[in-house]
C-alpha positions in Angstrom: 0.1 -0.2 -0.1 1.6 3.7 -1.1 1.2 6.1 1.4 1.9 9.6 1.0 2.7 13.0 3.1 0.3 15.9 3.2 2.7 18.0 0.5 2.2 15.1 -1.7 -1.8 15.2 -1.9 -1.7 19.0 -2.5 0.8 18.5 -5.5 -0.8 15.2 -6.9 -4.4 16.6 -6.5 -3.7 20.9 -6.8 -5.2 21.6 -3.4 -4.6 23.9 -0.7 -3.1 21.8 2.3 -6.1 23.3 4.6 -8.8 21.8 2.1 -7.3 18.2 3.1 -7.6 18.8 7.2 -11.0 20.3 6.0 -12.6 17.6 4.3 -10.9 15.4 7.5 -12.6 17.7 9.9 -15.8 17.3 7.8 -16.2 13.4 7.2 -15.3 13.8 3.5 -12.3 11.5 3.8 -10.9 9.1 6.3 -9.1 10.1 9.4 -5.0 9.9 8.6 -3.0 7.9 10.7 -0.5 9.8 11.8 3.6 9.0 12.7 5.3 9.7 15.9 6.4 12.8 15.1 2.4 14.1 14.2 2.8 14.4 10.3 -0.4 12.5 8.8 0.0 9.5 6.6 -2.0 9.3 3.6 -3.0 6.3 1.8 -4.3 5.4 -2.3 -7.7 5.4 -0.8 -7.3 9.3 0.8 -6.2 10.1 -2.8 -9.3 8.2 -4.4 -11.6 9.8 -2.2 -10.3 13.2 -2.4 -10.5 13.0 -6.1 -14.0 11.5 -5.7 -15.5 14.4 -3.0 -13.6 17.2 -5.4 -15.6 16.1 -8.3 -18.7 15.7 -6.7 -18.5 18.5 -5.3 -17.6 20.7 -8.5 -20.8 20.6 -9.6 -23.5 23.4 -8.0 -26.4 21.5 -7.8 -29.2 22.7 -4.9 -32.5 21.6 -6.3 -34.1 19.6 -4.2 -31.6 18.8 -1.9 -28.9 17.3 -4.5 -25.8 18.2 -3.0 -26.9 17.5 0.3 -27.0 14.0 -0.9 -24.2 14.1 -2.6 -22.5 14.9 0.4 -23.9 12.6 2.6 -23.0 9.3 -0.6 -18.8 11.4 0.2 -19.5 10.8 3.6 -20.6 7.3 3.6 -17.9 5.9 1.0 -15.2 7.8 3.5 -16.6 5.4 6.0 -16.3 3.0 3.5 -19.9 1.9 4.0 -19.6 1.0 0.6 -22.8 -0.7 -0.1 -24.4 2.1 1.8 -22.8 4.7 -0.6 -24.1 2.7 -3.9 -27.5 2.4 -3.0 -27.6 6.1 -1.9 -25.9 6.9 -5.6 -28.7 4.6 -7.4 -31.0 6.7 -5.8 -29.3 10.0 -6.5 -29.1 9.4 -9.6 -32.4 8.6 -10.4 -33.0 12.1 -8.8 -30.4 13.5 -11.2 -32.9 11.5 -14.1 -36.3 13.3 -13.2 -34.1 17.1 -12.4 -32.7 16.5 -15.8 -36.6 15.6 -17.4 -38.1 18.6 -15.7 -35.8 20.7 -17.1 -36.3 19.5 -20.4 -39.5 19.8 -20.2 -39.2 23.8 -18.7 -37.3 24.3 -21.9 -39.6 23.2 -24.4 -42.3 24.6 -23.0 -40.1 28.2 -23.0 -39.4 27.3 -26.5 -42.9 26.9 -27.6 -44.0 30.0 -25.5 -41.3 32.6 -27.5 -41.9 31.0 -30.6 -45.5 32.6 -30.9 -47.0 29.2 -31.9 -50.8 29.2 -31.6 -52.0 27.3 -28.4 -55.6 25.1 -27.8 -55.6 26.8 -24.4 -58.2 25.6 -21.8 -61.0 27.6 -20.6 -61.2 25.6 -17.4 -61.2 27.8 -14.4 -59.1 26.5 -11.7 -58.7 27.3 -7.9 -55.2 27.6 -6.4 -56.1 24.6 -4.3 -56.8 22.9 -8.1 -54.0 24.4 -9.6 -51.5 23.5 -6.8 -52.9 20.1 -7.0 -52.4 20.0 -11.1 -48.3 21.3 -10.8 -47.9 18.8 -7.5 -46.9 21.9 -5.4 -48.4 23.4 -2.2 -50.6 26.3 -2.1 -47.7 28.4 -0.4 -44.9 27.2 -3.1 -48.2 28.3 -5.8 -48.6 31.7 -3.7 -44.8 32.8 -3.7 -43.3 31.5 -7.1 -39.7 31.5 -6.7 -36.8 29.7 -5.1 -36.1 30.0 -2.3 -32.5 29.3 -2.5 -31.8 32.2 -4.9 -30.6 35.7 -3.5 -32.7 38.5 -3.2 -30.1 40.1 -5.7 -30.2 37.6 -8.4 -34.2 37.3 -8.2 -34.6 41.1 -8.6 -32.3 41.0 -11.5 -33.8 37.9 -13.0 -37.7 39.7 -12.5 -36.0 43.2 -14.3 -34.9 40.9 -17.2 -38.0 40.3 -18.0 -38.7 43.6 -19.4 -37.6 46.1 -21.9 -37.9 49.0 -19.3 -37.9 48.6 -15.4 -37.1 50.2 -12.1 -34.0 50.0 -9.6 -34.8 47.2 -7.7 -31.9 48.6 -5.1 -34.2 51.7 -4.6 -37.2 49.7 -4.2 -36.0 47.2 -1.9 -34.0 50.4 0.2 -38.0 51.6 -0.1 -39.3 49.0 1.8 -36.6 48.3 4.1 -34.9 45.5 2.5 -31.9 47.0 1.0 -29.6 44.9 3.8 -30.8 41.8 2.3 -29.7 42.0 -1.0 -27.1 39.2 -0.3 -29.8 36.9 1.8 -31.3 34.2 0.0 -35.1 34.1 -0.2 -35.8 31.5 2.8 -33.9 33.3 4.9 -36.3 36.1 5.3 -38.9 36.3 7.5 -42.6 36.1 6.2 -43.1 40.1 6.3 -40.1 40.5 4.4 -40.9 37.8 2.3 -44.2 39.9 1.4 -42.8 43.3 0.7 -40.5 41.4 -1.5 -43.5 40.0 -3.9 -44.5 43.7 -3.7 -41.0 44.9 -4.6 -41.1 42.4 -7.7 -44.7 43.4 -8.7 -43.7 46.9 -8.6 -40.2 46.7 -10.4 -41.7 46.7 -14.2 -43.0 50.0 -13.0 -46.7 49.4 -13.3 -49.9 51.5 -13.2 -51.6 48.6 -11.4 -50.4 45.3 -9.5 -52.8 42.4 -8.6 -52.1 41.3 -5.2 -53.6 37.9 -4.3 -54.0 37.7 -0.1 -51.0 39.0 0.6 -51.4 39.1 4.6 -52.2 35.8 5.4 -50.2 33.6 7.3 -48.4 36.7 8.7 -48.0 37.7 12.1 -49.9 40.9 13.7 -46.3 43.3 13.3 -45.7 42.5 9.8 -49.2 42.5 8.7 -49.1 46.0 9.3 -45.5 46.4 8.1 -47.3 45.2 4.7 -50.0 47.6 4.9 -48.0 50.9 5.7 -46.2 49.9 2.3 -49.5 49.2 0.7 -50.8 52.7 2.2 -47.7 54.3 0.8 -47.8 53.2 -2.7 -51.4 54.4 -3.0 -50.6 57.6 -2.0 -48.2 57.8 -4.8 -51.1 57.0 -7.2 -50.5 53.6 -7.8 -53.6 51.5 -8.5 -54.0 48.3 -6.5 -56.3 45.1 -6.8 -56.3 43.5 -3.5 -57.9 40.2 -2.5 -58.0 39.3 0.9 -60.4 37.4 3.7 -59.3 39.8 6.5 -62.2 42.7 7.1 -59.8 44.7 9.4 -56.9 44.6 6.7 -60.1 45.9 3.6 -61.4 48.3 5.7 -57.9 49.8 6.2 -56.5 50.0 2.8 -59.7 49.6 0.4 -61.1 53.3 -1.3 -64.0 50.4 -3.0 -64.7 46.7 -2.7 -66.5 44.0 -4.4 -68.0 41.1 -2.3 -67.7 37.6 -4.1 -69.8 34.5 -3.6 -69.5 31.7 -5.7 -67.4 33.8 -8.1 -70.1 36.5 -8.8 -70.1 40.0 -7.1 -73.3 40.5 -4.7 -72.1 44.3 -4.1 -69.6 46.7 -5.6 -68.9 49.9 -3.6 -67.3 51.8 -0.6 -66.8 49.7 2.7 -69.6 52.7 4.1 -71.7 52.3 1.6 -72.0 48.3 2.3 -72.4 48.7 6.0 -75.2 50.6 5.5 -77.1 48.5 3.1 -77.0 45.9 6.0 -78.7 45.1 8.6 -75.4 46.0 10.7 -72.9 48.3 12.3 -70.0 46.5 11.8 -68.3 45.4 8.4 -67.0 41.9 9.2 -70.7 41.5 10.3 -71.9 42.8 6.9 -70.0 40.4 5.0 -70.8 37.7 6.8 -74.6 38.8 6.2 -73.6 39.6 2.4 -72.2 35.9 1.9 -74.1 34.1 4.2 -72.0 31.9 5.4 -69.8 32.3 8.5 -66.9 29.7 7.6 -66.7 29.7 3.7 -66.2 32.8 2.7 -65.5 34.2 -0.6 -62.8 37.0 -1.1 -63.3 40.2 -0.9 
């Protein structure tokens, strides 16, 4: 069995000595034996394992935890549990194939959309739940349609690139108190911060009208008030906002005019004050329940 000193390993593979120590600490290679003088002694297996780890980690794959799986395979191999490593590798390979198919399908759909070909589109109207089920994703993922592992700056740049002219997203991020989150991943943002980022993304194309769907669902009271303030500021600057909400206090605080829907049909259009006046109640929430005649399965405003 051949043995090697750290310097020989470094020269052979082309890495820094600290990288060898780090891989050993992380369990990506087995612990090296030491001579009486304390120097590490590496074997052919260390060389093969280091080469394997370096090759596997060169690919920056983040989707669906693939990189985490790769690290698991490397560590299992380092522990010389080769049967399990082979099993994990087969599973990893199958998932890579699925990701490849998904990517190729996305490319084909994009090419078809960009080609301008006439398409036979269904006239079916789906609810959010039906759409999420069709796409095999959660309703939260559908509402917040972006990758959580992408950085805030990258997401804004991608969004801006979709339009011929766009507003400076750094200015918008500063306006909504997110300028210090430029290098943060979306997954690191709080619920309120994500919703403010959602508003920023909607404003990047400098629209005259924005559509916001249940923007404060799932937020705590403080985060909801922060989002309300952002919307109020936008409204004061002349932006038209179409907002759907199940929170009557939110509707009262933000909306100049409202439309109450029941089973997809408009049953009232006017101001909050007019809605109350036309009902037998003095509070808007009670009036809303009276209009919809449903206390549990309310439709949106």
